[in-house]
VEXDREN-2710 file (C-alpha; in Angstrom, 1 decimal):
% VEXDREN-2710
k/r/px/py/pz
1/MET/24.7/1.5/-21.5
2/LYS/22.8/2.8/-18.6
3/TYR/22.9/-0.5/-16.8
4/PHE/26.7/-0.6/-17.0
5/ALA/26.7/2.8/-15.2
6/ILE/24.7/1.3/-12.4
7/VAL/27.1/-1.5/-11.9
8/MET/30.1/0.8/-12.0
9/PHE/28.6/3.2/-9.4
10/PHE/28.0/0.2/-7.1
11/VAL/31.5/-1.3/-7.4
12/LEU/33.7/1.8/-7.5
13/SER/32.1/3.8/-4.8
14/PRO/34.7/4.7/-2.1
15/LEU/32.2/3.4/0.5
16/ALA/32.5/-0.1/-0.7
17/GLY/34.6/-1.3/2.3
18/ALA/32.1/0.2/4.8
19/ALA/29.2/-1.3/2.9
20/GLU/30.6/-4.8/3.4
21/GLN/30.3/-4.3/7.2
22/GLN/26.6/-3.5/7.0
23/ARG/23.8/-5.8/8.0
24/THR/22.3/-7.7/5.1
25/PRO/18.7/-6.9/4.0
26/MET/15.7/-8.1/5.9
27/ILE/14.4/-11.3/4.2
28/LEU/10.9/-11.0/2.7
29/GLY/8.6/-13.7/1.3
30/ALA/4.9/-13.3/0.5
31/GLY/3.0/-10.3/1.7
32/THR/0.1/-8.0/1.1
33/ASN/-0.6/-4.2/1.1
34/LEU/-2.6/-2.7/3.9
35/ALA/-3.9/0.0/1.5
36/HIS/-6.7/2.5/2.1
37/TRP/-6.0/2.7/5.9
38/LEU/-3.4/5.4/6.3
39/SER/-3.2/6.2/2.6
40/GLN/-5.6/7.0/-0.3
41/THR/-8.6/7.3/2.0
42/ARG/-11.0/10.0/3.4
43/ARG/-11.5/8.0/6.6
44/THR/-10.4/9.7/9.8
45/GLY/-10.9/9.2/13.5
46/ALA/-12.7/6.1/14.7
47/GLU/-13.7/5.0/11.2
48/ARG/-10.0/5.0/10.2
49/ARG/-8.9/3.2/13.3
50/GLN/-11.5/0.4/12.7
51/PHE/-10.6/-0.2/9.0
52/ILE/-7.7/-2.4/10.0
53/VAL/-7.7/-4.1/13.4
54/GLU/-5.6/-6.7/15.1
55/GLU/-7.8/-9.5/13.8
56/ASP/-6.8/-8.5/10.3
57/ILE/-3.2/-8.9/11.0
58/ALA/-3.8/-12.3/12.7
59/TYR/-5.7/-13.5/9.6
60/ILE/-3.0/-12.4/7.3
61/ALA/-0.5/-14.4/9.4
62/GLU/-2.8/-17.4/9.5
63/LEU/-2.9/-17.5/5.7
64/GLY/0.9/-17.9/5.6
65/PHE/2.0/-14.4/4.6
66/ASP/5.2/-13.3/6.3
67/HIS/4.9/-9.5/5.9
68/VAL/2.7/-6.5/5.2
69/ARG/3.5/-3.4/3.3
70/LEU/1.9/-0.3/5.0
71/PRO/1.4/2.7/2.7
72/LEU/1.4/6.1/4.5
73/ASP/0.3/9.5/3.0
74/GLU/1.8/12.7/4.3
75/GLN/-1.7/14.2/4.5
76/GLN/-2.8/11.4/6.8
77/MET/0.2/11.4/9.0
78/TRP/1.2/15.1/9.3
79/ALA/-0.6/18.5/9.3
80/GLU/0.6/21.1/6.9
81/ASP/2.7/22.7/9.6
82/GLY/4.6/19.4/10.1
83/ASN/3.0/18.4/13.3
84/ARG/2.1/14.7/13.7
85/ASP/-1.5/13.5/13.6
86/ASP/-1.4/11.6/16.9
87/ASP/-4.2/9.3/16.0
88/ALA/-2.6/8.3/12.7
89/PHE/0.8/7.7/14.4
90/GLU/-1.0/5.5/17.0
91/ALA/-2.5/3.5/14.2
92/LEU/1.0/3.2/12.7
93/HIS/2.4/1.9/15.9
94/ASP/-0.5/-0.5/16.3
95/ALA/0.3/-1.9/12.9
96/VAL/3.9/-2.5/13.9
97/ARG/3.1/-3.9/17.3
98/TRP/0.5/-6.3/15.8
99/SER/2.8/-7.4/13.1
100/LEU/5.5/-8.2/15.6
101/LYS/3.0/-10.1/17.8
102/TYR/2.0/-12.4/14.9
103/ASP/5.6/-12.8/13.6
104/LEU/5.0/-10.7/10.5
105/LYS/7.5/-8.3/9.1
106/ILE/6.3/-4.8/8.1
107/LEU/7.5/-2.5/5.4
108/ILE/6.7/1.2/6.0
109/ASP/6.0/2.9/2.6
110/LEU/5.8/6.6/2.2
111/HIS/3.2/6.5/-0.4
112/ILE/1.9/10.0/-1.4
113/LEU/3.3/13.4/-0.5
114/ARG/1.6/16.8/-0.7
115/SER/4.2/17.6/-3.3
116/HIS/4.0/14.3/-5.2
117/HIS/1.2/12.1/-6.2
118/PHE/2.1/9.5/-8.9
119/ASN/-1.1/10.3/-10.9
120/ALA/-1.0/14.1/-10.5
121/ALA/-0.3/16.4/-13.4
122/GLU/1.9/18.7/-11.2
123/ARG/4.6/17.3/-8.9
124/PRO/6.4/20.2/-7.1
125/LEU/8.8/17.7/-5.5
126/TRP/11.0/17.8/-8.5
127/THR/11.1/21.6/-9.0
128/GLU/10.9/23.1/-5.5
129/ALA/13.9/22.8/-3.1
130/ALA/11.5/23.3/-0.1
131/ALA/9.4/20.3/-1.1
132/GLN/12.5/18.1/-1.3
133/GLU/13.6/19.3/2.2
134/GLN/10.2/18.5/3.5
135/PHE/10.4/15.0/2.1
136/ILE/13.8/14.5/3.8
137/GLU/12.4/15.9/7.1
138/LEU/9.5/13.5/6.9
139/TRP/11.9/10.6/6.8
140/ARG/14.0/12.0/9.7
141/ASP/10.8/12.2/11.7
142/LEU/9.7/8.7/10.8
143/SER/13.1/7.3/11.6
144/ALA/13.3/9.1/15.0
145/ASP/9.8/7.7/15.8
146/LEU/10.4/4.1/14.7
147/ARG/14.1/3.6/15.3
148/ASP/13.6/1.3/18.4
149/TYR/11.7/-1.4/16.5
150/PRO/13.9/-4.4/15.5
151/VAL/15.7/-4.1/12.2
152/GLU/15.0/-7.8/11.5
153/SER/11.3/-7.0/11.3
154/VAL/10.7/-3.4/10.2
155/ALA/11.9/-1.9/6.9
156/TYR/11.3/1.4/5.2
157/GLU/10.4/2.2/1.5
158/LEU/11.6/5.7/0.7
159/MET/8.9/6.5/-1.8
160/ASN/6.1/4.8/-3.7
161/GLU/6.2/5.2/-7.5
162/PRO/8.3/8.3/-8.1
163/VAL/7.5/10.1/-11.3
164/ALA/10.2/12.6/-12.3
165/ASP/10.8/13.9/-15.8
166/ASP/14.5/13.3/-15.3
167/PRO/15.4/10.0/-13.6
168/ASP/18.5/11.6/-12.2
169/ASP/16.2/13.8/-10.1
170/TRP/14.9/10.7/-8.3
171/ASN/18.4/9.1/-8.1
172/LYS/19.7/12.2/-6.3
173/LEU/16.8/12.5/-4.0
174/LEU/16.7/8.9/-2.9
175/ALA/20.4/9.1/-2.0
176/ARG/19.7/12.1/0.2
177/ALA/16.7/10.4/1.9
178/LEU/18.8/7.2/2.4
179/ALA/21.5/9.3/4.0
180/ALA/19.0/11.0/6.3
181/VAL/17.7/7.6/7.6
182/ARG/21.3/6.4/8.0
183/GLU/21.9/9.2/10.5
184/LEU/20.0/7.3/13.1
185/GLU/19.6/3.9/11.6
186/PRO/22.7/2.4/10.0
187/ASP/21.2/-1.1/10.0
188/ARG/17.6/-0.5/8.8
189/THR/16.7/-2.2/5.6
190/ILE/15.7/0.3/2.9
191/VAL/13.5/-0.5/-0.1
192/ILE/14.0/1.5/-3.3
193/GLY/12.5/1.4/-6.8
194/SER/13.0/3.0/-10.1
195/ASN/11.6/6.2/-11.6
196/ARG/8.2/6.3/-13.4
197/PHE/5.9/4.2/-11.3
198/GLN/8.6/1.7/-10.2
199/SER/8.3/0.3/-13.6
200/ALA/10.3/-2.8/-14.6
201/ASP/11.1/-1.0/-17.9
202/THR/12.9/1.9/-16.2
203/PHE/15.1/-0.2/-13.9
204/ASP/18.2/0.4/-15.9
205/GLU/17.9/4.2/-15.0
206/LEU/18.1/3.5/-11.3
207/VAL/21.4/4.4/-9.6
208/VAL/21.7/2.1/-6.7
209/PRO/23.5/3.5/-3.7
210/ASP/26.5/1.6/-2.4
211/ASP/24.6/0.2/0.6
212/ARG/24.3/-3.5/1.1
213/ASN/21.2/-3.2/3.2
214/ILE/18.9/-2.5/0.3
215/ILE/16.0/-4.3/-1.3
216/LEU/15.2/-3.4/-4.9
217/SER/11.5/-3.0/-5.7
218/TYR/9.4/-2.9/-8.8
219/HIS/5.6/-2.9/-9.5
220/PHE/3.9/-4.9/-12.2
221/TYR/0.4/-4.4/-13.7
222/GLU/0.8/-5.7/-17.2
223/PRO/-1.1/-6.1/-19.4
224/PHE/-2.7/-2.9/-18.2
225/LEU/-5.8/-3.5/-20.3
226/LEU/-6.4/-6.6/-18.1
227/SER/-5.2/-5.3/-14.7
228/HIS/-7.1/-2.0/-14.9
229/TYR/-10.2/-3.2/-16.8
230/GLY/-13.2/-1.2/-15.7
231/THR/-11.2/1.2/-13.4
232/ARG/-12.8/4.6/-13.1
233/TRP/-9.6/6.6/-12.6
234/THR/-7.7/5.6/-15.8
235/ASP/-8.2/6.1/-19.5
236/LEU/-9.9/2.7/-19.5
237/LYS/-12.9/3.9/-17.6
238/ASP/-15.1/3.7/-20.7
239/TYR/-13.6/0.5/-22.2
240/SER/-16.0/-2.4/-22.2
241/GLY/-14.5/-4.5/-25.1
242/PRO/-12.9/-7.9/-24.9
243/VAL/-9.8/-8.8/-22.9
244/ARG/-8.2/-12.2/-22.2
245/TYR/-5.3/-13.9/-20.6
246/PRO/-3.2/-15.8/-21.6
247/GLY/-3.0/-15.2/-25.3
248/VAL/-3.7/-12.3/-27.5
249/VAL/-5.2/-9.8/-25.1
250/LEU/-7.3/-8.1/-27.8
251/THR/-7.2/-9.3/-31.4
252/GLN/-6.9/-6.8/-34.3
253/ALA/-10.3/-7.8/-35.5
254/GLU/-11.8/-7.1/-32.1
255/PHE/-10.0/-3.8/-31.9
256/ASP/-11.3/-2.8/-35.4
257/ASP/-14.9/-3.5/-34.2
258/LEU/-14.6/-1.3/-31.1
259/PRO/-16.7/1.9/-30.9
260/HIS/-14.6/4.9/-31.8
261/ASP/-14.5/6.3/-28.3
262/GLN/-13.0/3.0/-26.9
263/LYS/-10.2/2.6/-29.4
264/GLU/-7.6/5.0/-28.2
265/PRO/-6.9/3.5/-24.8
266/ALA/-6.9/0.0/-26.3
267/ARG/-4.8/0.7/-29.3
268/ARG/-1.4/-0.2/-27.8
269/PHE/-2.8/-3.7/-26.9
270/ALA/-4.3/-4.7/-30.2
271/GLY/-2.7/-7.9/-31.5
272/ARG/-0.4/-8.3/-28.5
273/ARG/0.1/-11.6/-26.8
274/PHE/0.7/-12.0/-23.1
275/ASP/1.5/-15.2/-21.3
276/LYS/3.9/-16.3/-18.5
277/GLN/7.0/-16.1/-20.7
278/VAL/6.0/-12.6/-22.0
279/LEU/5.5/-11.4/-18.4
280/THR/8.9/-12.8/-17.4
281/ASP/10.6/-11.1/-20.3
282/MET/9.0/-7.8/-19.3
283/MET/10.6/-8.2/-15.9
284/GLU/14.1/-8.8/-17.4
285/LYS/15.6/-5.5/-16.3
286/PRO/14.9/-5.8/-12.5
287/LEU/15.8/-9.5/-12.5
288/ARG/19.1/-8.7/-14.2
289/VAL/20.0/-5.7/-12.1
290/ALA/19.2/-7.5/-8.8
291/LYS/21.3/-10.5/-9.9
292/GLU/24.3/-8.4/-11.0
293/LEU/24.3/-6.4/-7.8
294/GLY/23.6/-9.4/-5.5
295/LEU/20.6/-7.6/-3.9
296/PRO/17.1/-9.0/-3.1
297/LEU/14.3/-8.2/-5.5
298/TYR/10.7/-7.4/-4.4
299/CYS/7.5/-6.9/-6.4
300/GLY/5.8/-4.5/-4.0
301/GLU/2.6/-4.2/-6.0
302/PHE/0.8/-6.4/-8.5
303/GLY/-2.9/-7.1/-9.0
304/ILE/-6.0/-7.0/-11.2
305/PHE/-9.2/-5.0/-10.7
306/ASP/-12.2/-7.1/-10.0
307/LYS/-14.1/-6.1/-13.2
308/ALA/-11.7/-8.2/-15.3
309/PRO/-13.0/-11.6/-16.4
310/ALA/-12.7/-13.9/-13.3
311/ALA/-11.0/-16.9/-15.0
312/ASP/-8.4/-14.8/-16.8
313/ARG/-7.7/-12.9/-13.6
314/ILE/-7.0/-16.1/-11.7
315/ARG/-4.8/-17.5/-14.4
316/TRP/-2.7/-14.3/-14.4
317/TYR/-2.2/-14.5/-10.6
318/SER/-1.1/-18.1/-11.0
319/ASP/1.5/-17.2/-13.5
320/MET/2.7/-14.2/-11.5
321/LEU/3.3/-16.3/-8.3
322/ALA/5.0/-19.0/-10.4
323/ILE/7.4/-16.3/-11.9
324/PHE/8.2/-15.0/-8.4
325/ALA/8.9/-18.5/-7.1
326/GLU/11.1/-19.4/-10.1
327/HIS/13.2/-16.2/-9.9
328/ASP/13.4/-15.8/-6.1
329/VAL/11.3/-12.6/-6.1
330/SER/9.5/-11.7/-2.9
331/TYR/6.1/-9.9/-3.3
332/ALA/3.1/-8.1/-1.9
333/ASN/-0.2/-8.2/-3.8
334/TRP/-2.2/-5.0/-4.2
335/ASN/-4.1/-5.3/-1.9
336/TYR/-5.6/-6.8/1.3
337/LYS/-8.9/-5.1/1.9
338/SER/-11.1/-3.7/-0.8
339/ASP/-13.9/-4.6/-3.1
340/GLN/-11.7/-4.0/-6.1
341/PHE/-8.2/-5.5/-5.9
342/GLY/-8.4/-7.1/-2.5
343/PHE/-8.9/-10.6/-1.2
344/VAL/-11.0/-9.4/1.7
345/ASP/-14.0/-7.1/1.0
346/TYR/-14.8/-3.8/2.8
347/ASP/-17.1/-5.7/5.1
348/GLY/-14.2/-7.8/6.2
349/GLN/-15.4/-11.0/4.5
350/PRO/-12.8/-13.1/2.6
351/ILE/-13.2/-13.4/-1.2
352/ASP/-12.5/-17.1/-1.4
353/GLU/-11.3/-17.2/-5.0
354/MET/-8.9/-14.3/-4.4
355/VAL/-7.6/-15.8/-1.2
356/ASP/-6.8/-19.0/-3.1
357/ALA/-5.1/-16.9/-5.9
358/VAL/-2.7/-14.8/-3.8
359/ALA/-2.1/-16.6/-0.5
360/PRO/1.2/-18.5/-0.3
END
């Protein structure tokens, strides 16, 4: 009955009267992630500054998107002593200014910390008090720096894909981070997701603070055999067997014929069917929680690596956008610019079939 606990926390909190006075959340529609600019990159200096320029934001607006999600890494934005990287912060402000110029909203996402990477084996954030204090201070610094931007256009996402052994560790930390932002910004929209990669499956473990100015967020990459087909950083890096969508993603006979070294990462997909209804059913928990709490729902990441079969990839995107439309879910595809998940390549050239697949 974990979901029931979520509802009771929200309804019975002594702050309920104050929450009703808060501004309602910023409204999002269709967006895209500005990945690999101020996050998950080795670019610095001029190379970093040129990766995303004003013309990119203008193009995103021209396609009909209404917002961008901007991932930030602690290592990109702050030195180890806590001092800001002036060049990175200037790029951050460029992103906000350009977004406002072209009538786009922007979601500032604290993506990777020195103490927490969603794919790392060790995550000191959950075991070291100093790491948690540092996380809170990062948000105080961001809030102080960005507080003058309009609350109708700029929102904050407290953390990307938290991965704690105990979901209550994330619930407690997000409440502290939210309180830190509220010290200076009572009306700023805050985006929060569930533990373990913002998975739809763990949404009933999320304790939602009694704060009406919140957007609930989940990420969706199922079936993983399709979405991460050919990726070098996952256990599918050596998998070259069949995959399809919609339908049985990998038949039992196909699985039985795989070379031994390819079977283990594919085992959980053998004989499983995926289609639009199955995907919708897999999103049941966030859809239900958002409806019960009367809060907006946002799929902040979804996408398929470019090594997946092209036709199956396009059919999956079509079904995903249809699900979002039918259930009033706002979204941002992963991502804007890359040769892998993006709809613009690293040379800045649109990938036409992907533009058609993800643009609203």
